[in-house]
C-alpha positions as a Markdown table, in Angstrom:
| # | Residue | x | y | z |
|---|---|---|---|---|
| 1 | Met | 9.4 | 6.1 | 33.0 |
| 2 | Phe | 6.6 | 7.0 | 30.6 |
| 3 | Leu | 6.3 | 10.8 | 29.8 |
| 4 | Ser | 3.4 | 12.4 | 28.2 |
| 5 | Ala | 3.8 | 15.7 | 26.5 |
| 6 | Asn | 3.2 | 18.7 | 28.6 |
| 7 | Arg | 1.0 | 21.3 | 26.7 |
| 8 | Arg | 2.8 | 24.4 | 26.1 |
| 9 | Lys | 1.0 | 27.5 | 24.6 |
| 10 | His | -1.2 | 26.7 | 21.7 |
| 11 | Met | 0.1 | 27.2 | 18.3 |
| 12 | Gln | -1.1 | 30.3 | 16.5 |
| 13 | Ala | -4.4 | 29.8 | 14.7 |
| 14 | Asn | -3.0 | 30.9 | 11.3 |
| 15 | Glu | -0.2 | 28.6 | 11.6 |
| 16 | Lys | -2.5 | 25.6 | 12.5 |
| 17 | Lys | -4.6 | 26.8 | 9.5 |
| 18 | Arg | -1.6 | 26.8 | 7.2 |
| 19 | Leu | -0.4 | 23.3 | 8.2 |
| 20 | Ala | -4.0 | 22.0 | 8.0 |
| 21 | Lys | -4.1 | 23.2 | 4.4 |
| 22 | Ile | -0.9 | 21.5 | 3.7 |
| 23 | Ala | -2.1 | 18.2 | 5.3 |
| 24 | Asn | -5.3 | 18.4 | 3.1 |
| 25 | Glu | -3.1 | 18.8 | 0.0 |
| 26 | Ile | -0.9 | 16.0 | 1.1 |
| 27 | Arg | -4.1 | 13.9 | 1.5 |
| 28 | Gln | -5.4 | 14.9 | -2.0 |
| 29 | Gly | -2.1 | 14.2 | -3.5 |
| 30 | Ala | -2.0 | 10.6 | -1.9 |
| 31 | Val | -5.4 | 9.6 | -2.9 |
| 32 | Thr | -4.8 | 11.1 | -6.4 |
| 33 | Gly | -1.6 | 9.1 | -6.7 |
| 34 | Val | -3.2 | 5.8 | -5.6 |
| 35 | Tyr | -6.1 | 6.2 | -7.8 |
| 36 | His | -4.1 | 6.7 | -11.0 |
| 37 | Ala | -1.8 | 3.9 | -10.0 |
| 38 | Lys | -4.7 | 1.7 | -9.5 |
| 39 | Ala | -2.8 | 0.2 | -6.6 |
| 40 | Gly | -1.3 | 1.5 | -3.3 |
| 41 | His | -1.9 | 2.1 | 0.3 |
| 42 | Pro | -4.1 | 5.1 | 0.9 |
| 43 | Gly | -5.3 | 4.2 | 4.6 |
| 44 | Gly | -1.8 | 4.7 | 6.4 |
| 45 | Ser | -0.9 | 7.5 | 4.1 |
| 46 | Leu | -3.8 | 9.5 | 5.2 |
| 47 | Ser | -3.3 | 8.8 | 8.9 |
| 48 | Ile | 0.4 | 10.4 | 8.8 |
| 49 | Ala | -0.6 | 13.4 | 6.7 |
| 50 | Asp | -0.7 | 15.9 | 9.5 |
| 51 | Thr | 2.5 | 14.6 | 10.8 |
| 52 | Leu | 4.2 | 15.0 | 7.5 |
| 53 | Ser | 2.9 | 18.6 | 7.3 |
| 54 | Tyr | 4.1 | 19.5 | 10.5 |
| 55 | Leu | 7.6 | 17.8 | 10.1 |
| 56 | Tyr | 8.3 | 19.1 | 6.5 |
| 57 | Phe | 6.7 | 22.5 | 6.8 |
| 58 | Lys | 7.6 | 23.5 | 10.4 |
| 59 | Glu | 10.1 | 21.2 | 12.0 |
| 60 | Met | 12.7 | 19.5 | 9.6 |
| 61 | Lys | 15.7 | 21.3 | 8.3 |
| 62 | Val | 15.5 | 20.3 | 4.5 |
| 63 | Asp | 16.5 | 22.1 | 1.3 |
| 64 | Pro | 14.4 | 20.9 | -1.8 |
| 65 | Gln | 17.1 | 22.6 | -4.2 |
| 66 | Asn | 19.7 | 20.5 | -2.3 |
| 67 | Pro | 18.2 | 17.2 | -1.3 |
| 68 | Lys | 21.5 | 15.7 | -0.5 |
| 69 | Trp | 22.7 | 18.8 | 1.8 |
| 70 | Glu | 24.8 | 17.2 | 4.3 |
| 71 | Glu | 23.5 | 19.3 | 7.1 |
| 72 | Arg | 19.8 | 18.5 | 6.6 |
| 73 | Asp | 17.6 | 16.5 | 9.0 |
| 74 | Arg | 17.0 | 13.0 | 7.8 |
| 75 | Phe | 13.7 | 11.3 | 7.4 |
| 76 | Val | 13.0 | 7.5 | 7.1 |
| 77 | Leu | 9.4 | 6.2 | 6.4 |
| 78 | Ser | 10.0 | 2.7 | 7.8 |
| 79 | Lys | 6.4 | 1.8 | 6.9 |
| 80 | Gly | 7.6 | 2.4 | 3.4 |
| 81 | His | 4.3 | 1.1 | 1.7 |
| 82 | Thr | 2.6 | 4.4 | 2.8 |
| 83 | Cys | 5.0 | 6.3 | 0.4 |
| 84 | Pro | 1.8 | 7.9 | -1.5 |
| 85 | Gly | 1.7 | 10.3 | 1.5 |
| 86 | Leu | 5.4 | 11.0 | 1.7 |
| 87 | Tyr | 5.4 | 11.6 | -2.1 |
| 88 | Ala | 2.7 | 14.0 | -1.8 |
| 89 | Ala | 4.5 | 15.9 | 1.1 |
| 90 | Leu | 7.7 | 16.0 | -0.9 |
| 91 | Ala | 5.9 | 17.4 | -4.1 |
| 92 | Glu | 4.2 | 19.9 | -1.9 |
| 93 | Arg | 7.6 | 20.9 | -0.4 |
| 94 | Gly | 9.0 | 21.3 | -4.0 |
| 95 | Phe | 11.4 | 18.3 | -4.4 |
| 96 | Phe | 9.7 | 17.4 | -7.5 |
| 97 | Pro | 6.7 | 18.5 | -9.6 |
| 98 | Lys | 3.1 | 17.2 | -8.4 |
| 99 | Glu | 2.4 | 15.9 | -11.9 |
| 100 | Glu | 4.8 | 13.2 | -10.9 |
| 101 | Leu | 2.0 | 11.7 | -8.4 |
| 102 | Leu | -0.1 | 11.1 | -11.5 |
| 103 | Gln | 2.5 | 8.6 | -12.7 |
| 104 | Leu | 2.7 | 6.6 | -9.3 |
| 105 | Arg | 3.8 | 3.0 | -9.9 |
| 106 | His | 3.9 | 3.3 | -13.7 |
| 107 | Leu | 6.6 | 1.6 | -15.5 |
| 108 | Gly | 9.7 | 4.0 | -15.6 |
| 109 | Ala | 8.1 | 6.6 | -13.6 |
| 110 | Leu | 10.2 | 8.4 | -10.9 |
| 111 | Leu | 7.7 | 7.3 | -8.0 |
| 112 | Gln | 7.5 | 3.5 | -7.3 |
| 113 | Gly | 5.5 | 1.7 | -4.9 |
| 114 | His | 8.2 | 2.0 | -2.1 |
| 115 | Pro | 10.6 | 4.8 | -1.4 |
| 116 | Asp | 14.0 | 4.5 | -3.5 |
| 117 | Met | 16.8 | 6.7 | -2.1 |
| 118 | Lys | 18.7 | 6.3 | -5.6 |
| 119 | His | 16.2 | 7.9 | -7.6 |
| 120 | Ile | 13.8 | 10.2 | -5.8 |
| 121 | Pro | 14.7 | 13.3 | -4.7 |
| 122 | Gly | 14.2 | 13.9 | -0.8 |
| 123 | Ile | 14.2 | 10.0 | 0.0 |
| 124 | Asp | 16.8 | 9.5 | 2.6 |
| 125 | Met | 16.2 | 5.7 | 2.9 |
| 126 | Thr | 15.0 | 3.0 | 0.5 |
| 127 | Thr | 12.3 | 1.2 | 2.6 |
| 128 | Gly | 9.8 | -1.6 | 2.3 |
| 129 | Ser | 10.7 | -4.4 | 4.5 |
| 130 | Leu | 9.0 | -3.6 | 7.6 |
| 131 | Gly | 11.2 | -3.1 | 10.6 |
| 132 | Gln | 14.1 | -2.3 | 8.7 |
| 133 | Gly | 13.7 | 1.3 | 8.4 |
| 134 | Ile | 14.3 | 2.1 | 12.0 |
| 135 | Ser | 17.5 | 0.2 | 12.1 |
| 136 | Ala | 18.8 | 2.6 | 9.3 |
| 137 | Ala | 17.5 | 5.5 | 11.2 |
| 138 | Val | 19.6 | 4.3 | 14.2 |
| 139 | Gly | 22.5 | 4.0 | 12.0 |
| 140 | Met | 22.1 | 7.4 | 10.6 |
| 141 | Ala | 21.8 | 8.9 | 14.0 |
| 142 | Leu | 24.9 | 7.1 | 15.4 |
| 143 | Cys | 26.9 | 8.3 | 12.3 |
| 144 | Gly | 25.6 | 11.8 | 13.2 |
| 145 | Lys | 27.2 | 11.6 | 16.8 |
| 146 | Leu | 30.5 | 9.8 | 15.6 |
| 147 | Tyr | 31.0 | 12.8 | 13.2 |
| 148 | Gln | 29.6 | 15.4 | 15.4 |
| 149 | Lys | 27.0 | 16.6 | 13.0 |
| 150 | Asp | 23.9 | 18.6 | 14.5 |
| 151 | Tyr | 21.2 | 16.9 | 12.1 |
| 152 | Arg | 18.5 | 15.1 | 13.5 |
| 153 | Val | 16.8 | 11.7 | 12.3 |
| 154 | Phe | 13.2 | 11.3 | 12.2 |
| 155 | Val | 11.5 | 7.7 | 11.3 |
| 156 | Val | 8.0 | 7.0 | 11.2 |
| 157 | Leu | 6.7 | 3.3 | 12.1 |
| 158 | Gly | 3.6 | 1.8 | 11.9 |
| 159 | Asp | 1.9 | 0.1 | 14.9 |
| 160 | Gly | 1.6 | -3.2 | 13.1 |
| 161 | Glu | 5.3 | -2.8 | 12.0 |
| 162 | Cys | 6.2 | -3.0 | 15.7 |
| 163 | Glu | 5.5 | -6.7 | 15.7 |
| 164 | Glu | 8.8 | -7.1 | 13.8 |
| 165 | Gly | 11.6 | -8.3 | 16.2 |
| 166 | Gln | 14.1 | -6.1 | 14.5 |
| 167 | Val | 12.1 | -3.0 | 15.7 |
| 168 | Trp | 13.3 | -3.8 | 19.2 |
| 169 | Glu | 16.8 | -4.7 | 18.3 |
| 170 | Ala | 17.2 | -1.1 | 17.0 |
| 171 | Ala | 15.4 | 0.4 | 19.8 |
| 172 | Met | 17.8 | -1.3 | 22.2 |
| 173 | Leu | 20.8 | -0.2 | 20.5 |
| 174 | Ala | 19.6 | 3.5 | 20.3 |
| 175 | Gly | 18.9 | 3.4 | 24.0 |
| 176 | Asn | 22.2 | 2.0 | 24.9 |
| 177 | Arg | 24.0 | 4.5 | 22.8 |
| 178 | Gly | 22.0 | 7.3 | 24.0 |
| 179 | Leu | 21.0 | 8.7 | 20.6 |
| 180 | Asp | 19.1 | 11.9 | 21.6 |
| 181 | Asn | 19.3 | 12.9 | 17.9 |
| 182 | Leu | 16.8 | 10.3 | 16.9 |
| 183 | Ile | 13.2 | 10.8 | 17.1 |
| 184 | Ala | 10.6 | 8.0 | 16.2 |
| 185 | Val | 7.0 | 8.2 | 15.5 |
| 186 | Val | 4.6 | 5.3 | 16.0 |
| 187 | Asp | 1.4 | 5.7 | 14.0 |
| 188 | Tyr | -1.0 | 4.1 | 16.2 |
| 189 | Asn | -4.0 | 3.6 | 14.2 |
| 190 | Asn | -4.8 | 0.3 | 15.6 |
| 191 | Leu | -5.2 | -1.3 | 12.1 |
| 192 | Gln | -3.1 | -3.3 | 9.8 |
| 193 | Ile | -3.7 | -5.3 | 6.6 |
| 194 | Asp | -5.5 | -8.2 | 8.3 |
| 195 | Gly | -7.5 | -6.3 | 10.9 |
| 196 | Thr | -6.9 | -4.8 | 14.4 |
| 197 | Leu | -3.6 | -5.3 | 16.3 |
| 198 | Glu | -5.4 | -7.6 | 18.8 |
| 199 | Glu | -6.8 | -9.8 | 15.9 |
| 200 | Val | -3.3 | -10.1 | 14.5 |
| 201 | Asn | -0.5 | -10.0 | 16.8 |
| 202 | Ser | -0.6 | -7.0 | 19.4 |
| 203 | Pro | 2.7 | -5.4 | 19.9 |
| 204 | Met | 1.2 | -3.4 | 22.8 |
| 205 | Pro | 2.2 | -1.8 | 25.1 |
| 206 | Ile | 4.4 | -0.2 | 22.7 |
| 207 | Asp | 5.0 | 2.9 | 25.0 |
| 208 | Glu | 6.4 | 0.8 | 27.8 |
| 209 | Lys | 8.6 | -1.3 | 25.5 |
| 210 | Phe | 10.4 | 1.8 | 24.2 |
| 211 | Ala | 10.7 | 3.0 | 27.7 |
| 212 | Ala | 12.1 | 0.0 | 28.8 |
| 213 | Phe | 14.9 | 0.2 | 26.3 |
| 214 | Gly | 16.0 | 3.7 | 27.5 |
| 215 | Trp | 13.6 | 6.1 | 25.4 |
| 216 | Asp | 11.6 | 9.0 | 26.4 |
| 217 | Val | 8.0 | 8.5 | 25.5 |
| 218 | Phe | 5.5 | 11.1 | 24.4 |
| 219 | Leu | 2.0 | 11.0 | 23.5 |
| 220 | Ala | 0.1 | 12.8 | 20.9 |
| 221 | Asp | -3.0 | 13.2 | 19.0 |
| 222 | Ala | -1.9 | 12.7 | 15.4 |
| 223 | His | -4.7 | 15.1 | 14.0 |
| 224 | Asp | -4.1 | 17.9 | 16.5 |
| 225 | Phe | -1.2 | 20.4 | 15.7 |
| 226 | Asp | -0.9 | 21.6 | 19.2 |
| 227 | Ser | -0.6 | 18.0 | 20.5 |
| 228 | Leu | 1.8 | 17.4 | 17.7 |
| 229 | Glu | 4.0 | 20.4 | 18.7 |
| 230 | Ala | 4.0 | 19.6 | 22.3 |
| 231 | Ala | 5.0 | 16.2 | 21.7 |
| 232 | Phe | 7.9 | 17.0 | 19.4 |
| 233 | Glu | 9.2 | 20.0 | 21.5 |
| 234 | Gly | 9.3 | 17.5 | 24.3 |
| 235 | Ala | 11.1 | 14.8 | 22.2 |
| 236 | Lys | 13.7 | 17.6 | 20.8 |
| 237 | Ala | 14.6 | 18.5 | 24.5 |
| 238 | Ser | 15.0 | 15.0 | 25.6 |
| 239 | Lys | 18.5 | 13.8 | 26.4 |
| 240 | Lys | 17.6 | 10.3 | 25.2 |
| 241 | Pro | 16.2 | 8.7 | 21.9 |
| 242 | Ala | 12.5 | 9.8 | 22.0 |
| 243 | Val | 9.5 | 8.2 | 20.5 |
| 244 | Val | 6.2 | 10.1 | 19.8 |
| 245 | Val | 3.4 | 7.4 | 20.0 |
| 246 | Gln | 0.5 | 9.1 | 18.1 |
| 247 | Lys | -3.1 | 8.1 | 18.2 |
| 248 | Ser | -4.4 | 8.3 | 14.6 |
| 249 | Val | -7.4 | 7.4 | 12.5 |
| 250 | Lys | -6.5 | 5.3 | 9.4 |
| 251 | Gly | -7.8 | 6.8 | 6.4 |
| 252 | Lys | -8.3 | 10.3 | 8.0 |
| 253 | Gly | -10.2 | 12.8 | 5.9 |
| 254 | Val | -12.2 | 10.3 | 3.7 |
| 255 | Ser | -15.4 | 9.0 | 5.5 |
| 256 | Phe | -15.5 | 5.7 | 3.9 |
| 257 | Met | -11.9 | 4.9 | 4.6 |
| 258 | Glu | -11.7 | 5.9 | 8.1 |
| 259 | Asn | -11.0 | 3.0 | 10.5 |
| 260 | Asn | -11.5 | 0.6 | 7.9 |
| 261 | Ala | -8.7 | -2.1 | 7.4 |
| 262 | Gly | -9.9 | -2.8 | 3.9 |
| 263 | Trp | -8.4 | 0.5 | 2.9 |
| 264 | His | -4.9 | -0.5 | 3.9 |
| 265 | Gly | -3.9 | -1.6 | 0.4 |
| 266 | Lys | -6.6 | -0.8 | -2.1 |
| 267 | Ala | -7.2 | 1.9 | -4.8 |
| 268 | Pro | -10.5 | 3.6 | -5.1 |
| 269 | Asn | -12.6 | 3.2 | -8.2 |
| 270 | Asp | -13.9 | 6.0 | -10.3 |
| 271 | Lys | -17.0 | 6.8 | -8.0 |
| 272 | Glu | -15.0 | 6.3 | -4.8 |
| 273 | Tyr | -12.2 | 8.6 | -6.0 |
| 274 | Glu | -14.8 | 11.4 | -7.0 |
| 275 | Gln | -16.3 | 11.1 | -3.5 |
| 276 | Ala | -13.1 | 11.1 | -1.6 |
| 277 | Met | -11.9 | 14.2 | -3.6 |
| 278 | Gln | -15.2 | 16.1 | -3.0 |
| 279 | Glu | -14.7 | 15.3 | 0.7 |
| 280 | Leu | -11.3 | 16.5 | 0.8 |
| 281 | Arg | -12.0 | 19.7 | -1.3 |
| 282 | Ala | -15.0 | 20.5 | 1.1 |
| 283 | Ala | -12.5 | 20.2 | 4.0 |
| 284 | Ala | -10.1 | 22.5 | 2.1 |
| 285 | Ala | -12.9 | 25.1 | 1.4 |
| 286 | Ser | -13.6 | 25.2 | 5.2 |
| 287 | Leu | -10.2 | 26.2 | 5.8 |
| 288 | Glu | -10.4 | 29.1 | 3.7 |
| 289 | Gly | -11.1 | 32.7 | 5.0 |
């Protein structure tokens, strides 16, 4: 059965403002990193910034001073190419200095074009090949059950990534094993590298497919913290694996990147970077007071 999130009482205004400020910092960090790298994936990084803010600064149990803490919640960025957003969130959370973002993709630097669990504090799984991250997350969740651990596993997928068959093999196993410690997020911005889902190879209806594999499904507006909270609270209460299908805007926060597939994997030039940062700084200023 398809389950949409029931609205609870709205999050306190000051809490929403705090998370919005952090999301703005994540967006600034992601754009800055891609600009200095002269390569990368800004569009999908910006669309998940609010979700990263909510998870890392409200929801997940993590310790930046002890990244390998055994009892921590796990996070897997299955759409690993959007790591500029994740790196910015980790830097904001204190896992490593923000200055590392300026060295994104540079030879010998800490932060490379896809997440690397062997070298980067806070990265729980190396990802890049689309579809594989959710399989790793299912394995982590299954391990937690076998060893009677109370950590949760969060995994973020792209909607285009759901065209990969491996996603549905993982979903089938999670449903069959009743992994209620697993929460997936599908970032549904309806754009991938070559255009819209319909133009490439639509995996829709994503919600009904997860439900058919025994998952509880929750809808969310990716840029509304009340909506995100309601969805995640519902997912946490579920007795099944749960997925939050969040409607998002690719390139959110930068006007010329929004809903533009061309910004899936392209770095801004000097003029574009300055415009993007002006818009993000203006948005940050509007949150003050």
